[in-house]
MARLO-422960 format. One record per residue (C-alpha): x, y, z; residue in three letters. Coordinates in steps of 0.1 Angstrom, whole numbers, padded with zeros to 4 digits, always signed. Layout:
// residues N
XYZALA...
***
This chain:
// residues 107
-0029-0035-0126MET-0021-0033-0093LEU+0010-0052-0095GLU+0022-0032-0121ARG+0026+0000-0098GLN+0055-0021-0079PHE+0083-0024-0069PRO+0085+0017-0064ARG+0119+0028-0077GLN+0118+0065-0064SER+0091+0084-0039PRO+0079+0103-0066GLN+0053+0100-0084PRO+0030+0090-0061PRO+0005+0056-0067LEU-0016+0064-0093ARG-0045+0039-0084LEU-0052+0038-0048ARG-0087+0029-0037THR-0112-0001-0049ALA-0131+0034-0070THR-0096+0042-0087ASP-0094+0004-0100TYR-0133+0003-0110ALA-0131+0031-0128ASP-0096+0023-0150GLN-0116-0011-0156LEU-0149+0009-0165ALA-0170-0013-0139VAL-0189-0004-0109HIS-0167-0007-0077VAL-0197-0032-0064ASN-0191-0058-0096HIS-0151-0052-0091LEU-0155-0065-0052ASN-0178-0097-0060ARG-0156-0105-0087VAL-0124-0106-0070LEU-0144-0119-0035LYS-0153-0151-0055GLU-0119-0155-0076MET-0095-0145-0050MET-0116-0147-0015GLY-0109-0111-0006HIS-0121-0073-0015THR-0106-0049-0037THR-0100-0032-0006THR-0085-0061+0012ALA-0063-0068-0017LEU-0049-0032-0024ILE-0046-0030+0014SER-0021-0063+0017ARG-0002-0054-0012ARG+0007-0015+0002LEU+0016-0033+0033THR+0042-0055+0016GLN+0056-0027-0007GLU+0056-0006+0028ALA+0074-0034+0043LYS+0100-0039+0017PHE+0106-0001+0011LEU+0112+0003+0053LEU+0139-0025+0053LYS+0155-0021+0024GLN+0160+0018+0010THR+0168+0047+0032THR+0135+0065+0028TRP+0119+0080+0055SER+0088+0070+0065VAL+0074+0100+0053SER+0091+0095+0018GLU+0074+0059+0018ILE+0038+0074+0028ALA+0040+0097+0003ASP+0052+0072-0024SER+0021+0048-0016LEU-0003+0079-0019GLY-0012+0087+0017PHE-0017+0120+0020ALA-0001+0127+0054ASP+0024+0099+0076VAL-0001+0098+0103ALA-0023+0084+0078HIS+0005+0061+0070PHE+0012+0052+0099CYS-0021+0045+0112THR-0025+0021+0084PHE+0009+0004+0087PHE+0003-0004+0122LYS-0036-0022+0116ARG-0023-0038+0090HIS+0016-0050+0105ALA+0008-0048+0141ASP+0036-0023+0147GLN+0046+0010+0137THR+0066+0015+0107PRO+0095+0028+0129GLY+0094-0002+0151ASP+0094-0027+0118PHE+0125-0011+0105ARG+0144-0010+0139ARG+0135-0046+0142LEU+0143-0053+0107ALA+0179-0040+0117GLY+0179-0011+0096PHE+0189+0017+0122GLY+0174+0046+0108ARG
***
């Protein structure tokens, strides 16, 4: 279900499934059960897997598109660009703007 949302072809509509609870609801299981199963099978929690994939997609979009950071944030379902920038910095160890510049995309 996570992979079916990618790659993003346009900034709209935003991701439909964004949280562990969203996925658990779609699967009609309790979020704790989903976390337990994924932790056993994949070695990571649902939230960790979602975060990893969102970071991967954000990096791709920053390198391969002309979308603004705000458009990327919207596309990935973040409520605002500041939240996206904080998330990205936490997971990629740099800001989206720095990542884009270092990737050679001068926007």
